C-alpha positions in Angstrom: 97.1 100.5 44.2 94.6 102.9 45.9 94.4 101.7 49.4 90.7 101.1 50.4 91.5 98.5 53.1 90.6 95.6 50.9 92.6 93.9 48.2 91.3 92.1 45.1 92.5 88.7 44.0 94.9 90.3 41.5 96.3 92.7 44.1 96.7 89.8 46.6 98.4 87.6 44.1 100.9 90.5 43.3 101.4 91.1 47.1 102.1 87.5 47.8 104.0 86.8 44.6 101.8 83.9 43.7 99.5 83.2 40.8 95.8 84.0 40.8 95.2 80.2 40.4 97.0 79.7 43.7 94.7 82.2 45.4 91.6 80.5 44.0 92.9 77.1 45.2 93.5 78.5 48.7 89.9 79.9 48.7 88.5 76.6 47.6 90.1 74.9 50.5 89.4 77.7 53.1 93.2 78.2 53.6 93.2 82.0 53.4 91.1 84.7 55.3 88.7 86.3 52.8 85.3 87.8 52.4 83.0 87.6 49.4 81.3 90.9 48.7 78.7 91.2 45.9 80.1 88.0 44.3 83.8 89.1 44.4 86.5 88.0 46.8 88.2 90.7 48.9 91.1 90.4 51.4 92.1 92.7 54.3 95.8 93.3 54.3 96.0 93.1 58.1 94.3 89.6 58.1 96.6 88.4 55.4 99.7 89.7 57.2 98.5 87.9 60.4 97.8 84.8 58.4 101.3 84.9 57.0 102.8 85.5 60.4 101.0 82.5 61.8 102.2 80.3 58.9 105.8 81.3 59.4 105.9 81.2 63.2 107.5 78.1 64.8 104.9 75.6 66.1 
């Protein structure tokens, strides 16, 4: 992957070890930080890492 600061759905699915369908489901339910640019979803690695940290931190 060439690092541009943003990941595609395919790159994010590989990064998180989930299916693309899971990513689309999370997007549909606003469960994951994302931005839509020119009709395509993109994800900042820093925001994804922070989201993961928040999900794994004790409440």
